[in-house]
BAMIVO-338545 format. One line per field, with one value per residue: residue in one letter; residue number from 1; y negated, x, z negated of N, C-alpha, C in turn. Coordinates in steps of 0.02 Angstrom, whole numbers, plus 50000, padded with zeros to 5 digits. Each point is the difference from the previous one (the first is absolute). Layout:
BEGIN
residu <- c(a ...)
num <- c(NUM ...)
nv <- c(Y ...)
nu <- c(X ...)
nw <- c(Z ...)
cav <- c(Y ...)
cau <- c(X ...)
caw <- c(Z ...)
cv <- c(Y ...)
cu <- c(X ...)
cw <- c(Z ...)
//
This chain:
BEGIN
residu <- c(x x x x x x x x x x x x x x x x x x x x x x x x x x x x x x x x x x x x x x x x x x x x x x x x x x x x)
num <- c(1 2 3 4 5 6 7 8 9 10 11 12 13 14 15 16 17 18 19 20 21 22 23 24 25 26 27 28 29 30 31 32 33 34 35 36 37 38 39 40 41 42 43 44 45 46 47 48 49 50 51 52)
nv <- c(40785 49999 49950 50023 49974 50043 49971 50012 50018 49992 50029 49942 50037 49974 50056 50038 49982 50027 50029 49972 50070 49927 49979 50068 49992 49933 49988 49985 50062 49979 50051 49983 50009 50006 50066 50026 50001 50001 50057 49979 50061 49983 49942 50037 50057 49949 49948 50076 50005 49946 49993 50022)
nu <- c(52890 50043 49958 49982 50026 49946 50015 49957 50045 50078 49991 49970 49972 49914 49984 50066 49986 49953 50017 50022 50042 50049 49961 49992 50045 49972 49967 50020 49998 50022 49959 50051 49976 50045 49976 49949 49951 49944 49983 49958 50022 50045 49963 49986 50015 49996 49941 49989 50021 49982 49934 50035)
nw <- c(44890 50050 50034 50039 50027 50049 50049 50044 50036 49964 50053 50015 49948 50029 49944 50003 50064 49985 49943 49941 50002 49980 50025 50038 50030 49932 50035 50062 50007 50038 50028 50070 50010 50017 49980 50040 49956 50064 49958 49992 49981 50086 50013 49950 50049 50052 49987 49999 50044 50005 49984 49992)
cav <- c(50012 49974 50043 50010 49975 50008 49969 50059 50000 49904 50027 49943 49977 49936 49993 49984 49934 49931 50007 49997 50050 50014 49972 50060 50060 50019 50060 50063 50019 49985 50039 50013 50083 49968 50046 50053 50042 50048 50023 49997 50039 49964 49933 50024 50018 49929 49980 50014 50006 49935 49969 50079)
cau <- c(49984 49971 49948 50022 49978 50035 49988 49995 50004 50002 50041 50063 50030 49984 49972 50052 50032 49947 49984 50027 49976 50034 49955 49986 50059 50007 49939 50006 50048 49986 50035 49953 50004 49994 50004 49929 50007 49981 49939 49955 50043 50047 50002 50010 50058 50053 49979 50017 50089 50025 49967 49995)
caw <- c(50068 50043 50059 50063 50079 50055 50062 50011 50074 50019 50061 50013 49942 49973 49947 49976 50037 50018 49924 49929 49947 49953 49950 49969 50005 49943 49977 50020 50063 50061 50045 50053 50087 50094 50051 49984 49942 49999 49983 49916 49993 49969 49966 49935 49990 50003 49935 49921 50010 50018 49920 49936)
cv <- c(49952 50015 50021 49991 50040 49988 50061 49995 49921 50011 49941 49953 49933 49978 49959 49896 49949 49992 49975 50025 49977 49968 50073 50052 50011 50065 50048 50029 50013 50051 50001 50055 49968 50057 50024 50041 50059 50022 49990 50024 49971 49964 50024 50002 49969 49985 50030 50015 49921 49999 50077 49974)
cu <- c(49999 49952 50031 49956 50050 49982 50014 50006 50004 50057 50050 50049 49979 49973 50061 50009 49947 49961 50044 49967 50025 49957 49960 50054 50027 49953 49963 50026 49986 50030 49977 50014 50008 50000 49926 50010 49956 49926 49994 50059 50072 49998 49973 50064 50082 49982 50031 50078 50021 49968 50001 49990)
cw <- c(50056 50050 50056 50073 50046 50062 50055 50095 50014 50048 50004 49932 49979 49950 49969 49996 50004 49943 49973 49950 49936 49919 49952 49973 49933 49962 50055 50065 50058 50065 50055 50040 50063 50040 50003 49964 50017 49984 49915 49965 49996 49973 49933 49964 50009 49923 49942 50023 49962 49927 49946 49946)
//
């Protein structure tokens, strides 16, 4: 099973442009969220939808 990485509230998509993720993508699923997710419950729900 691959590891999972969530980049929360990356409004300008900076995480995908300033870092080279290619060395980890074979072992890690990287998902970025570019919008404000709100409360703790909303963050948990968003992560639950993506990382089932």
